[in-house]
LOFI-200811 format. One line per 4 residues: their letters; for each residue z, x, y of N, C-alpha, C. Coordinates in Angstrom, 3 decimals, m for minus. Layout:
N
A) Z,X,Y,Z,X,Y,Z,X,Y  ...;
This chain:
330
MTTL) 18.709,12.419,m16.579,18.367,12.216,m15.173,17.004,11.533,m15.069  16.941,10.439,m14.301,15.690,9.709,m14.134,14.786,10.453,m13.161  13.551,10.675,m13.567,12.579,11.346,m12.715,11.380,10.429,m12.506  10.534,10.798,m11.566,9.335,10.009,m11.319,8.455,9.977,m12.560;
DTIL) 8.320,11.105,m13.234,7.505,11.150,m14.453,8.063,10.207,m15.512  9.385,10.158,m15.623,10.016,9.271,m16.615,9.702,7.814,m16.318  9.811,7.436,m15.051,9.549,6.041,m14.667,8.088,5.689,m14.904  7.183,6.569,m14.504,5.755,6.267,m14.610,5.262,6.302,m16.055;
AQPR) 6.007,6.935,m16.938,5.627,6.976,m18.353,5.980,5.680,m19.077  6.797,4.836,m18.461,7.184,3.575,m19.072,6.024,2.584,m19.036  6.041,1.566,m19.911,4.972,0.553,m19.891,4.868,m0.096,m18.519  3.668,m0.495,m18.153,3.459,m1.109,m16.847,4.264,m2.398,m16.729;
PDTD) 5.029,m2.520,m15.644,5.912,m3.692,m15.504,5.161,m4.919,m15.008  5.752,m6.076,m15.246,5.221,m7.325,m14.724,6.389,m8.217,m14.319  6.193,m9.011,m13.295,7.162,m9.997,m12.799,8.536,m9.376,m12.591  9.564,m9.813,m13.322,10.922,m9.339,m13.080,11.044,m7.834,m13.299;
AMRE) 10.316,m7.304,m14.259,10.381,m5.866,m14.517,9.839,m5.073,m13.334  8.937,m5.664,m12.561,8.400,m4.984,m11.387,9.503,m4.748,m10.362  10.394,m5.736,m10.190,11.507,m5.567,m9.254,12.396,m4.400,m9.681  12.697,m4.329,m10.952,13.529,m3.242,m11.453,12.862,m1.887,m11.259;
RIVA) 11.560,m1.851,m11.425,10.826,m0.589,m11.247,10.843,m0.152,m9.782  10.716,m1.100,m8.849,10.774,m0.775,m7.425,12.132,m0.182,m7.071  13.198,m0.793,m7.565,14.546,m0.301,m7.291,14.736,1.105,m7.864  14.208,1.331,m9.060,14.323,2.659,m9.686,13.572,3.707,m8.881;
LAAL) 12.391,3.362,m8.404,11.615,4.298,m7.587,12.298,4.555,m6.253  12.896,3.514,m5.680,13.557,3.664,m4.382,14.682,4.689,m4.443  15.324,4.801,m5.587,16.407,5.763,m5.735,15.913,7.198,m5.664  14.606,7.392,m5.823,14.026,8.738,m5.797,13.394,9.079,m4.455;
LPAV) 13.462,8.148,m3.496,12.841,8.405,m2.198,13.476,9.627,m1.528  12.641,10.501,m0.939,13.206,11.654,m0.228,13.995,11.258,1.007  13.654,10.111,1.612,14.373,9.589,2.770,14.071,8.108,2.873  14.996,7.328,3.463,14.806,5.891,3.589,14.095,5.534,4.889;
GDPA) 14.416,6.236,5.973,13.838,5.939,7.276,12.537,6.666,7.520  12.128,6.724,8.791,10.898,7.416,9.157,10.985,8.899,8.807  9.873,9.503,8.382,9.882,10.943,8.090,10.264,11.748,9.327  11.120,12.731,9.130,11.585,13.538,10.263,10.510,14.481,10.777;
DADA) 9.609,14.886,9.890,8.552,15.823,10.284,7.397,15.704,9.296  6.385,16.550,9.497,5.193,16.481,8.657,5.509,16.788,7.196  6.432,17.711,6.957,6.785,18.050,5.573,7.431,16.857,4.866  8.295,16.134,5.585,8.940,14.958,4.997,7.914,13.866,4.727;
LLAL) 6.972,13.700,5.637,5.913,12.709,5.418,5.084,13.080,4.201  4.744,14.341,4.083,3.912,14.772,2.960,4.639,14.567,1.631  5.943,14.784,1.607,6.711,14.548,0.377,6.637,13.078,m0.024  6.750,12.176,0.949,6.644,10.748,0.664,5.241,10.391,0.179;
LRML) 4.221,10.913,0.853,2.843,10.597,0.482,2.507,11.109,m0.914  3.048,12.242,m1.276,2.797,12.762,m2.628,3.414,11.849,m3.683  4.573,11.292,m3.364,5.197,10.342,m4.288,4.331,9.095,m4.430  3.868,8.537,m3.319,3.017,7.356,m3.360,1.696,7.643,m4.071;
YRIG) 1.144,8.816,m3.842,m0.098,9.240,m4.496,0.071,9.244,m6.012  1.179,9.789,m6.480,1.416,9.862,m7.917,1.614,8.478,m8.519  2.300,7.608,m7.790,2.487,6.244,m8.301,1.150,5.520,m8.349  0.331,5.662,m7.303,m0.984,5.042,m7.283,m1.879,5.552,m8.391;
RADL) m1.746,6.811,m8.713,m2.548,7.405,m9.788,m2.195,6.785,m11.137  m0.951,6.309,m11.258,m0.491,5.735,m12.522,m0.606,4.219,m12.571  m0.391,3.543,m11.414,m0.278,2.082,m11.433,m0.466,1.558,m10.010  m1.662,1.094,m9.684,m1.963,0.678,m8.316,m1.163,m0.550,m7.862;
PLAR) m1.015,m1.608,m8.672,m0.198,m2.745,m8.217,1.261,m2.357,m7.954  1.842,m1.533,m8.819,3.200,m1.071,m8.576,3.265,m0.279,m7.281  2.282,0.579,m7.059,2.251,1.373,m5.828,2.133,0.482,m4.608  1.334,m0.581,m4.709,1.191,m1.518,m3.588,2.538,m2.131,m3.218;
LFEG) 3.286,m2.578,m4.205,4.575,m3.202,m3.927,5.600,m2.175,m3.451  5.572,m1.002,m4.033,6.544,0.010,m3.611,6.249,0.487,m2.190  4.987,0.591,m1.821,4.650,0.973,m0.443,5.182,m0.054,0.545  5.121,m1.338,0.185,5.692,m2.375,1.036,7.192,m2.220,1.171;
HVDA) 7.846,m1.822,0.091,9.293,m1.575,0.135,9.598,m0.421,1.097  8.825,0.644,0.996,9.019,1.800,1.879,8.811,1.396,3.337  7.753,0.642,3.589,7.455,0.176,4.950,8.631,m0.628,5.508  9.122,m1.568,4.722,10.232,m2.409,5.177,11.481,m1.584,5.444;
CQIV) 11.795,m0.654,4.558,12.982,0.180,4.747,12.871,1.030,6.009  11.680,1.556,6.271,11.495,2.369,7.474,11.678,1.523,8.731  11.136,0.312,8.722,11.254,m0.561,9.891,12.712,m0.937,10.137  13.420,m1.300,9.074,14.823,m1.686,9.218,15.643,m0.507,9.740;
ARYG) 15.401,0.683,9.197,16.129,1.864,9.650,15.778,2.210,11.101  14.526,1.989,11.482,14.064,2.341,12.833,14.685,1.446,13.894  14.732,0.145,13.614,15.164,m0.805,14.640,16.573,m1.351,14.433  17.160,m1.064,13.281,18.549,m1.457,13.051,18.711,m2.951,12.870;
GADT) 19.951,m3.350,12.745,20.252,m4.776,12.666,20.517,m5.283,11.277  20.355,m4.443,10.250,20.623,m4.913,8.881,20.816,m3.717,7.963  21.590,m3.923,6.929,21.791,m2.903,5.908,21.164,m3.395,4.615  20.688,m2.465,3.829,20.183,m2.813,2.506,21.101,m2.210,1.459;
VADD) 21.012,m2.726,0.260,21.818,m2.206,m0.839,20.893,m1.678,m1.914  21.470,m0.980,m2.872,20.667,m0.275,m3.869,19.806,m1.221,m4.703  20.226,m2.455,m4.860,19.500,m3.377,m5.731,18.439,m4.185,m5.002  18.193,m3.896,m3.736,17.185,m4.635,m2.972,15.781,m4.149,m3.292;
ALGV) 14.848,m5.092,m3.346,13.420,m4.784,m3.435,12.755,m5.510,m2.274  12.324,m4.762,m1.271,11.825,m5.339,m0.030,10.307,m5.313,0.032  9.778,m6.113,0.952,8.355,m6.086,1.240,8.118,m6.548,2.657  6.908,m6.314,3.158,6.525,m6.748,4.499,5.427,m7.797,4.353;
WNAA) 5.694,m8.990,4.850,4.724,m10.085,4.823,4.359,m10.426,6.264  3.180,m10.036,6.684,2.831,m10.270,8.082,1.516,m11.016,8.273  0.736,m11.225,7.228,m0.539,m11.940,7.391,m0.284,m13.415,7.672  m0.928,m13.923,8.709,m0.706,m15.308,9.118,m1.261,m16.287,8.091;
LAGE) m0.567,m17.398,7.922,m1.052,m18.500,7.097,m1.742,m19.490,8.028  m3.027,m19.676,7.848,m3.827,m20.485,8.776,m3.230,m21.877,8.963  m2.991,m22.227,10.232,m2.481,m23.551,10.558,m1.000,m23.745,10.343  m0.334,m22.756,9.737,1.095,m22.874,9.448,1.817,m21.579,9.788;
PLRV) 1.816,m21.163,11.055,2.459,m19.891,11.406,3.948,m19.910,11.118  4.460,m18.784,10.689,5.899,m18.679,10.470,6.592,m18.681,11.832  7.646,m19.480,11.963,8.324,m19.599,13.248,9.787,m19.980,13.033  10.562,m19.726,14.067,11.963,m20.126,14.062,12.119,m21.265,15.056;
EDGR) 12.460,m22.434,14.550,12.656,m23.608,15.393,14.041,m24.183,15.135  14.798,m24.362,16.213,16.171,m24.885,16.101,16.990,m24.072,15.110  16.720,m22.759,15.106,17.485,m21.867,14.245,17.055,m21.853,12.798  16.006,m22.588,12.464,15.547,m22.647,11.073,14.164,m22.034,10.921;
LIGG) 13.885,m21.560,9.724,12.618,m20.892,9.423,11.630,m21.906,8.870  10.463,m22.003,9.549,9.455,m22.990,9.186,8.086,m22.300,9.169  7.230,m22.727,8.259,5.879,m22.179,8.190,5.745,m21.162,7.074  4.645,m20.398,7.106,4.421,m19.516,5.980,3.653,m18.259,6.286;
KAYA) 3.308,m17.545,5.220,2.554,m16.310,5.281,1.520,m16.287,4.159  0.407,m15.630,4.444,m0.615,m15.385,3.420,m0.486,m13.938,2.933  m1.135,m13.644,1.805,m1.137,m12.281,1.254,0.289,m11.728,1.138  1.191,m12.547,0.627,2.591,m12.148,0.478,2.759,m11.434,m0.862;
SGAG) 2.508,m10.127,m0.857,2.603,m9.358,m2.098,4.039,m9.277,m2.577  4.226,m9.506,m3.861,5.559,m9.478,m4.439,6.284,m10.809,m4.380  5.585,m11.877,m3.993,6.225,m13.198,m3.944,6.721,m13.573,m5.346  7.983,m13.950,m5.423,8.586,m14.262,m6.708,9.165,m13.050,m7.409;
TLTH) 8.954,m11.877,m6.828,9.442,m10.632,m7.416,10.460,m9.940,m6.527  10.195,m9.888,m5.223,11.054,m9.181,m4.283,12.359,m9.930,m4.037  13.359,m9.199,m3.544,14.628,m9.817,m3.160,14.660,m10.163,m1.679  13.925,m9.412,m0.852,13.904,m9.630,0.586,12.489,m9.414,1.120;
ALAG) 12.157,m10.167,2.181,10.875,m9.995,2.850,11.102,m9.804,4.338  10.382,m8.857,4.921,10.388,m8.643,6.363,9.104,m9.260,6.897  9.229,m10.221,7.810,8.056,m10.970,8.265,8.126,m11.209,9.765  6.959,m11.299,10.386,6.895,m11.631,11.802,6.935,m13.139,11.986;
ADTP) 7.828,m13.610,12.877,7.973,m15.046,13.115,7.903,m15.322,14.614  7.239,m16.399,14.981,7.172,m16.803,16.384,8.523,m17.380,16.807  9.005,m16.931,17.963,10.256,m17.422,18.528,10.030,m17.673,20.016  10.947,m18.359,20.700,10.794,m18.546,22.146,10.705,m17.231,22.917;
QGNR) 11.228,m16.143,22.350,11.173,m14.835,23.012,9.919,m14.044,22.655  9.094,m14.563,21.749,7.926,m13.845,21.288,7.994,m13.645,19.786  7.029,m12.921,19.247,7.016,m12.676,17.802,8.068,m11.632,17.448  8.943,m11.988,16.509,10.026,m11.095,16.114,10.057,m10.931,14.601;
LVLI) 10.548,m9.796,14.171,10.718,m9.558,12.753,11.981,m10.238,12.249  11.859,m10.896,11.109,13.018,m11.481,10.447,13.101,m10.920,9.036  14.293,m10.551,8.635,14.539,m10.088,7.272,15.107,m11.266,6.497  14.351,m11.719,5.511,14.661,m12.967,4.816,15.235,m12.671,3.430;
DLAA) 16.370,m13.262,3.146,16.972,m13.179,1.821,16.266,m14.215,0.943  15.421,m13.740,0.043,14.578,m14.650,m0.735,15.343,m15.405,m1.813  16.525,m14.928,m2.160,17.348,m15.689,m3.101,18.019,m16.852,m2.384  18.415,m16.623,m1.139,19.096,m17.663,m0.371,18.129,m18.669,0.223;
SSPA) 16.892,m18.241,0.482,15.894,m19.142,1.075,14.558,m18.939,0.388  14.526,m19.227,m0.878,13.316,m19.037,m1.664,12.191,m19.926,m1.140  11.037,m19.336,m0.795,9.949,m20.160,m0.269,9.206,m20.880,m1.386  8.452,m21.887,m0.996,7.501,m22.488,m1.935,6.354,m21.506,m2.107;
IDRD) 5.997,m21.201,m3.343,4.982,m20.189,m3.634,3.759,m20.844,m4.257  2.599,m20.617,m3.650,1.331,m21.090,m4.192,0.713,m19.956,m4.998  0.868,m20.007,m6.318,0.367,m18.945,m7.192,m1.065,m19.183,m7.648  m1.612,m20.365,m7.370,m2.979,m20.662,m7.798,m4.018,m19.995,m6.906;
WWRT) m3.599,m19.562,m5.731,m4.534,m19.015,m4.745,m5.030,m17.615,m5.109  m4.181,m16.788,m5.695,m4.494,m15.380,m5.939,m5.308,m15.232,m7.224  m6.625,m15.499,m7.113,m7.520,m15.458,m8.273,m8.546,m14.340,m8.116  m8.062,m13.145,m7.867,m8.921,m11.981,m7.693,m9.173,m11.309,m9.042;
LGMQ) m10.178,m10.438,m9.070,m10.496,m9.713,m10.299,m9.529,m8.560,m10.541  m8.895,m8.073,m9.478,m7.962,m6.963,m9.610,m6.663,m7.250,m8.877  m5.686,m6.368,m9.062,m4.388,m6.436,m8.391,m3.636,m7.734,m8.678  m3.887,m8.343,m9.826,m3.158,m9.555,m10.172,m1.659,m9.293,m10.263;
RSHT) m1.285,m8.119,m10.734,0.129,m7.810,m10.924,0.858,m7.530,m9.617  0.142,m7.537,m8.490,0.829,m7.392,m7.204,1.441,m8.720,m6.763  1.119,m9.804,m7.478,1.692,m11.126,m7.185,1.582,m11.452,m5.692  0.367,m11.424,m5.195,0.093,m11.664,m3.781,m0.254,m13.137,m3.588;
HLVR) 0.674,m13.910,m3.048,0.533,m15.357,m3.011,0.686,m15.908,m1.592  0.563,m17.216,m1.480,0.870,m17.919,m0.242,2.311,m18.417,m0.323  3.062,m18.269,0.770,4.465,m18.716,0.767,4.715,m19.609,1.975  5.623,m20.566,1.788,5.962,m21.514,2.868,7.460,m21.808,2.848;
WHGA) 8.022,m21.914,4.060,9.402,m22.368,4.212,9.404,m23.704,4.942  10.351,m24.540,4.592,10.433,m25.873,5.186,11.813,m26.107,5.808  12.264,m25.098,6.577,13.537,m25.265,7.264,14.668,m24.452,6.667  14.395,m23.172,6.341,15.453,m22.316,5.801,16.549,m22.142,6.843;
PPDT) 17.819,m22.298,6.461,18.927,m22.240,7.432,19.128,m20.839,7.998  19.790,m20.737,9.144,19.919,m19.456,9.844,20.710,m18.400,9.099  21.559,m18.779,8.145,22.333,m17.770,7.434,21.548,m17.110,6.303  20.255,m17.454,6.178,19.424,m16.863,5.124,18.454,m15.804,5.657;
FRFI) 18.488,m15.567,6.956,17.621,m14.528,7.530,18.294,m13.951,8.758  17.836,m12.778,9.177,18.377,m12.153,10.384,17.248,m11.440,11.132  17.400,m11.334,12.433,16.393,m10.681,13.255,16.537,m9.162,13.165  15.371,m8.492,13.199,15.318,m7.031,13.207,14.567,m6.587,14.463;
GAPG) 15.214,m5.818,15.303,14.551,m5.279,16.480,14.285,m6.314,17.552  13.415,m5.951,18.481,13.075,m6.777,19.637,11.667,m7.343,19.476  11.292,m8.331,20.294,9.920,m8.853,20.224,8.891,m7.735,20.389  7.880,m7.754,19.539,6.808,m6.773,19.622,7.067,m5.460,18.912;
DYAR) 8.236,m5.292,18.314,8.554,m4.007,17.674,7.640,m3.697,16.495  7.222,m4.709,15.758,6.458,m4.459,14.528,5.183,m3.674,14.800  4.498,m3.980,15.901,3.191,m3.366,16.171,3.278,m2.116,17.039  4.472,m1.566,17.215,4.589,m0.385,18.070,3.967,0.839,17.398;
EPWF) 3.262,1.641,18.200,2.626,2.859,17.717,3.537,4.061,17.983  3.359,5.157,17.248,2.289,5.357,16.264,2.625,4.842,14.867  3.784,4.156,14.729,4.241,3.771,13.389,3.365,2.698,12.760  2.907,1.731,13.559,2.163,0.612,12.983,0.852,1.085,12.353;
SGGA) m0.004,1.716,13.154,m1.286,2.199,12.619,m1.100,3.465,11.797  m0.212,4.339,12.263,0.000,5.584,11.537,0.572,5.368,10.156  1.351,4.295,9.995,1.928,4.008,8.687,0.902,3.676,7.628  m0.320,3.352,8.042,m1.379,3.057,7.073,m1.679,4.247,6.173;
LRFV) m1.293,5.447,6.604,m1.548,6.614,5.764,m0.823,6.495,4.426  0.232,5.702,4.378,0.928,5.509,3.101,m0.010,4.876,2.075  m0.700,3.780,2.449,m1.560,3.162,1.433,m2.857,3.945,1.253  m3.250,4.731,2.250,m4.413,5.610,2.062,m4.094,6.659,0.990;
AIHA) m2.865,7.150,0.984,m2.450,8.091,m0.060,m2.520,7.438,m1.440  m2.170,6.161,m1.511,m2.258,5.443,m2.785,m3.721,5.278,m3.195  m4.588,4.951,m2.234,m6.013,4.874,m2.534,m6.506,6.207,m3.115  m6.084,7.308,m2.496,m6.476,8.628,m3.001,m5.964,8.832,m4.422;
GGVA) m4.765,8.330,m4.704,m4.259,8.382,m6.071,m5.125,7.578,m7.022  m5.671,6.460,m6.537,m6.585,5.665,m7.354,m7.859,6.419,m7.678  m8.362,7.195,m6.727,m9.547,8.020,m6.983,m9.221,9.073,m8.044  m8.048,9.665,m7.947,m7.629,10.639,m8.962,m7.518,9.986,m10.340;
ALFD) m7.084,8.724,m10.376,m6.994,8.013,m11.656,m8.385,7.832,m12.273  m9.377,7.555,m11.441,m10.752,7.460,m11.954,m11.176,8.776,m12.595  m10.879,9.868,m11.911,m11.193,11.182,m12.474,m10.489,11.383,m13.816  m9.186,11.080,m13.854,m8.416,11.255,m15.090,m9.020,10.464,m16.240;
QVRD) m9.354,9.218,m15.987,m9.816,8.339,m17.054,m11.222,8.699,m17.525  m12.083,9.113,m16.616,m13.418,9.552,m17.025,m13.327,10.841,m17.829  m12.537,11.786,m17.357,m12.358,13.050,m18.097,m11.843,12.778,m19.509  m10.802,11.940,m19.611,m10.230,11.655,m20.929,m11.238,10.958,m21.836;
HLIA) m12.016,10.040,m21.280,m13.012,9.328,m22.077,m14.085,10.285,m22.582  m14.576,11.152,m21.707,m15.653,12.068,m22.107,m15.173,13.054,m23.154  m13.937,13.518,m23.030,m13.403,14.441,m24.033,m13.251,13.728,m25.372  m12.702,12.502,m25.348,m12.512,11.755,m26.593,m13.841,11.425,m27.258;
AARA) m14.876,11.196,m26.445,m16.197,10.861,m26.985,m17.040,12.098,m27.264  m16.474,13.298,m27.082,m17.185,14.570,m27.282,m18.461,14.630,m26.439  m18.368,14.162,m25.190,m19.539,14.157,m24.308,m19.303,14.963,m23.027  m18.191,15.666,m22.953,m17.870,16.400,m21.728,m18.850,17.536,m21.458;
DDPH) m19.526,18.034,m22.517,m20.467,19.138,m22.333,m21.888,18.668,m22.065  m22.128,17.376,m22.134,m23.444,16.847,m21.794,m23.756,17.219,m20.340  m24.926,17.781,m20.052,m25.193,18.251,m18.680,m25.114,17.153,m17.627  m25.560,15.946,m17.966,m25.480,14.843,m17.000,m24.026,14.449,m16.753;
QSTR) m23.263,14.378,m17.856,m21.857,13.997,m17.719,m21.053,15.098,m17.019  m21.401,16.350,m17.277,m20.722,17.451,m16.608,m20.904,17.360,m15.096  m22.099,17.005,m14.689,m22.377,16.865,m13.253,m21.556,15.730,m12.658  m21.474,14.618,m13.374,m20.689,13.483,m12.883,m19.210,13.851,m12.781;
LASL) m18.696,14.526,m13.820,m17.279,14.875,m13.809,m16.969,15.841,m12.662  m17.851,16.800,m12.444,m17.645,17.737,m11.341,m17.670,17.005,m9.995  m18.573,16.045,m9.856,m18.650,15.271,m8.610,m17.399,14.420,m8.414  m16.897,13.854,m9.512,m15.670,13.066,m9.426,m14.487,13.935,m8.988;
YGLA) m14.421,15.140,m9.521,m13.371,16.056,m9.085,m13.485,16.315,m7.579  m14.689,16.563,m7.111,m14.887,16.830,m5.688,m14.445,15.667,m4.820  m14.761,14.448,m5.244,m14.358,13.264,m4.470,m12.851,13.072,m4.487  m12.235,13.249,m5.665,m10.783,13.075,m5.763,m10.050,14.132,m4.943;
QSAA) m10.527,15.379,m5.008,m9.875,16.440,m4.256,m10.094,16.272,m2.760  m11.277,15.806,m2.372,m11.552,15.559,m0.954,m10.641,14.470,m0.407  m10.441,13.403,m1.182,m9.562,12.321,m0.748,m8.133,12.831,m0.564  m7.643,13.605,m1.531,m6.287,14.143,m1.435,m6.159,15.093,m0.250;
STVR) m7.165,15.937,m0.036,m7.124,16.896,1.073,m7.139,16.188,2.420  m7.867,15.089,2.500,m7.907,14.319,3.743,m6.536,13.768,4.079  m5.849,13.222,3.084,m4.502,12.689,3.314,m3.558,13.809,3.734  m3.633,14.943,3.047,m2.735,16.054,3.365,m2.973,16.566,4.789;
ATAQ) m4.228,16.753,5.173,m4.535,17.262,6.507,m4.084,16.293,7.592  m4.224,14.996,7.329,m3.805,13.993,8.311,m2.294,13.980,8.451  m1.588,14.121,7.339,m0.122,14.141,7.386,0.382,15.310,8.207  m0.312,16.415,8.167,0.138,17.610,8.882,0.094,17.437,10.397;
AWGT) m0.623,16.411,10.872,m0.679,16.144,12.316,0.441,15.218,12.781  1.260,14.711,11.850,2.331,13.782,12.215,3.310,14.440,13.187  3.584,13.737,14.279,4.556,14.222,15.242,4.024,15.204,16.247  2.736,15.570,16.149,2.176,16.560,17.077,1.221,15.960,18.090;
EDEA) 0.750,14.740,17.831,m0.264,14.144,18.709,m0.185,12.627,18.623  0.828,12.037,19.189,1.046,10.604,19.053,m0.132,9.782,19.535  m0.829,10.215,20.578,m1.930,9.427,21.125,m3.119,9.370,20.172  m3.434,10.489,19.538,m4.597,10.548,18.658,m4.279,10.194,17.215;
YPAR) m3.007,10.197,16.838,m2.660,10.065,15.430,m3.147,8.773,14.791  m2.977,7.592,15.428,m3.489,6.373,14.786,m4.990,6.447,14.493  m5.768,7.032,15.414,m7.210,7.167,15.173,m7.483,8.155,14.048  m6.666,9.199,13.966,m6.840,10.173,12.882,m6.563,9.517,11.525;
VSAA) m5.579,8.627,11.476,m5.289,7.896,10.242,m6.446,6.954,9.898  m7.016,6.304,10.914,m8.180,5.442,10.666,m9.342,6.249,10.096  m9.553,7.454,10.621,m10.617,8.312,10.101,m10.345,8.688,8.650  m9.079,8.956,8.330,m8.722,9.270,6.947,m8.973,8.080,6.034;
RLAV) m8.638,6.904,6.521,m8.864,5.705,5.726,m10.349,5.524,5.422  m11.204,5.724,6.424,m12.647,5.604,6.216,m13.136,6.631,5.205  m12.653,7.864,5.332,m13.103,8.930,4.440,m12.668,8.677,2.998  m11.428,8.232,2.802,m10.936,7.993,1.448,m11.607,6.760,0.843;
TDAA) m11.848,5.744,1.659,m12.573,4.570,1.153,m13.970,4.964,0.692  m14.654,5.786,1.479,m15.989,6.245,1.090,m15.928,7.024,m0.219  m14.951,7.913,m0.342,m14.801,8.680,m1.582,m14.524,7.755,m2.766  m13.682,6.755,m2.555,m13.339,5.830,m3.638,m14.549,5.027,m4.088;
ERAI) m15.323,4.531,m3.147,m16.485,3.714,m3.507,m17.528,4.544,m4.244  m17.724,5.777,m3.830,m18.665,6.650,m4.540,m18.131,7.016,m5.921  m16.814,7.205,m6.015,m16.211,7.555,m7.302,m16.317,6.407,m8.294  m16.190,5.183,m7.817,m16.319,4.019,m8.699,m17.696,3.984,m9.337;
VLAQ) m18.732,4.220,m8.542,m20.100,4.217,m9.059,m20.277,5.330,m10.100  m19.782,6.519,m9.801,m19.894,7.633,m10.742,m19.131,7.364,m12.037  m17.939,6.805,m11.901,m17.129,6.524,m13.091,m17.804,5.505,m13.992  m18.375,4.479,m13.404,m19.070,3.469,m14.202,m20.271,4.072,m14.915;
AAVG) m20.998,4.950,m14.222,m22.159,5.589,m14.841,m21.739,6.523,m15.964  m20.627,7.215,m15.801,m20.190,8.184,m16.795,m19.702,7.516,m18.076  m18.929,6.450,m17.945,m18.332,5.804,m19.115,m19.249,4.729,m19.695  m20.045,4.106,m18.831,m20.981,3.100,m19.305,m20.304,1.807,m19.732;
LPGM) m20.916,1.125,m20.688,m20.439,m0.180,m21.118,m18.997,m0.183,m21.612  m18.533,0.842,m22.351,m17.133,0.802,m22.803,m16.133,0.624,m21.657  m16.464,1.147,m20.480,m15.564,1.030,m19.340,m15.519,m0.350,m18.746  m16.345,m1.265,m19.229,m16.345,m2.634,m18.735,m15.601,m3.591,m19.668;
FADH) m15.074,m3.051,m20.768,m14.243,m3.865,m21.646,m12.856,m4.002,m21.036  m12.256,m5.168,m21.188,m10.983,m5.462,m20.541,m9.866,m4.526,m20.988  m9.941,m4.000,m22.217,m8.868,m3.153,m22.711,m9.077,m1.671,m22.406  m10.164,m1.332,m21.691,m10.386,0.056,m21.301,m9.663,0.303,m19.975;
PLST) m8.883,1.381,m19.851,m8.129,1.606,m18.616,m9.011,1.709,m17.370  m10.244,2.158,m17.546,m11.122,2.303,m16.380,m11.429,0.954,m15.748  m11.610,m0.085,m16.548,m11.954,m1.395,m15.988,m10.818,m1.912,m15.115  m9.586,m1.673,m15.534,m8.434,m2.114,m14.747,m8.333,m1.337,m13.445;
TIAD) m8.501,m0.026,m13.521,m8.398,0.800,m12.312,m9.482,0.443,m11.310  m10.713,0.251,m11.774,m11.803,m0.096,m10.870,m11.540,m1.451,m10.210  m11.109,m2.428,m10.982,m10.833,m3.749,m10.419,m9.696,m3.683,m9.401  m8.613,m2.993,m9.753,m7.467,m2.892,m8.845,m7.834,m2.138,m7.576;
LTVY) m8.519,m1.011,m7.721,m8.853,m0.201,m6.557,m9.843,m0.919,m5.652  m10.804,m1.625,m6.232,m11.783,m2.353,m5.437,m11.108,m3.403,m4.559  m10.142,m4.113,m5.122,m9.404,m5.115,m4.344,m8.523,m4.438,m3.296  m7.840,m3.378,m3.698,m6.894,m2.718,m2.797,m7.597,m2.086,m1.585;
LRQP) m8.814,m1.630,m1.772,m9.558,m1.019,m0.660,m9.863,m2.014,0.454  m9.815,m3.315,0.120,m10.154,m4.333,1.116,m8.943,m4.705,1.950  m8.265,m3.709,2.494,m7.138,m3.955,3.389,m7.649,m4.634,4.656  m6.774,m5.212,5.468,m7.227,m5.945,6.656,m8.077,m5.102,7.608;
APDA) m9.110,m5.732,8.139,m9.931,m5.194,9.234,m10.486,m3.796,8.985  m11.196,m3.570,7.881,m11.751,m2.227,7.664,m12.779,m1.830,8.725  m13.551,m2.773,9.229,m14.553,m2.435,10.245,m13.903,m1.953,11.539  m12.715,m2.468,11.825,m12.025,m2.065,13.053,m11.645,m0.593,13.030;
QGMR) m11.508,m0.016,11.843,m11.138,1.397,11.763,m12.248,2.271,12.331  m13.496,1.925,12.024,m14.614,2.687,12.567,m14.686,2.599,14.084  m14.396,1.428,14.616,m14.405,1.255,16.061,m13.324,2.101,16.722  m12.141,2.147,16.106,m11.057,2.955,16.675,m11.428,4.439,16.655;
VARA) m12.011,4.891,15.552,m12.399,6.298,15.456,m13.458,6.626,16.496  m14.439,5.746,16.659,m15.497,5.993,17.632,m14.949,6.080,19.058  m14.006,5.201,19.388,m13.403,5.242,20.726,m12.652,6.553,20.946  m11.918,6.975,19.917,m11.171,8.227,20.043,m12.105,9.422,20.187;
CADG) m13.245,9.372,19.516,m14.232,10.443,19.664,m14.795,10.460,21.087  m15.140,9.285,21.593,m15.700,9.192,22.947,m14.696,9.649,23.999  m13.406,9.421,23.731,m12.358,9.807,24.682,m11.924,11.257,24.523  m12.513,11.952,23.566,m12.165,13.351,23.369,m10.893,13.586,22.572;
LLVP) m10.346,12.532,21.957,m9.124,12.673,21.178,m9.382,13.241,19.786  m10.557,12.941,19.244,m10.943,13.454,17.932,m12.173,14.338,18.090  m12.048,15.583,17.657,m13.149,16.557,17.728,m13.180,17.312,16.416  m14.324,17.394,15.735,m14.376,18.149,14.473,m13.956,19.600,14.685;
AL) m13.202,20.124,13.721,m12.757,21.521,13.815,m12.418,22.017,12.429  m12.478,23.321,12.238,m12.144,23.940,10.961,m10.812,24.686,11.119;
């Protein structure tokens, strides 16, 4: 029987193997659509957390698959099959917006994670009725992929590229939902808790790798290193606790929930950035060698933390505080 531990114990996948890994993980999902309650959400977040702790690029792509499946299930209009690997591509390509003209798909998307790997992409496209989601069969309408653009220090294996279509025919994509459905709350902002859980898993990975390094180097009892390791544990546990507490509010406060997720994102980002500094200090120069697992985790997590509009999260939290929606409590 295939288990999550079995999948995560396998060598880290790349390119075509990444698609197979996404499909294998999808078979273990507790549910395909939106979580029915807080317990169902927490089960999903724990799965994403564990994947992020093992492999951040894989977790990034799998989270996109989960997002796409939830949207399709929520708004209907299409069925998926067991061999599908989906993603959500919504970042605009400057000067070349994705649009449907005369029934054909024209234009592109930026930050298209999984380009060349996924089987289907869910993307927002401009139409005469407004911006609508289209589910694109990437085998039937393979876009032109600019792979030279993604030259980051981390998350290279997420295959996040620029994509363009030059008139994909109407039988290669289908509409999902109504205009404006993609940004509907609380799912749009609240869904960010999925990648926040992965970020928290990345913080736990820093803890794991520093602990393992110090034990292997017989330095775990050094008083300075002991202090760092204890602090790393505190940051990793705080990040996980923040995600868990936020998940428990799902379905109980739709108005405040998006702001609560933004607050969680800020808290986990702060924990991650502090953990990176501690991890680098604890491991020192060996952790900066390309073959040390810590260097990969730090590079991947640093890139992944730069999700769209991080400053806007603070503004949303502040507004919710001023409106009385968020109040500290024990």
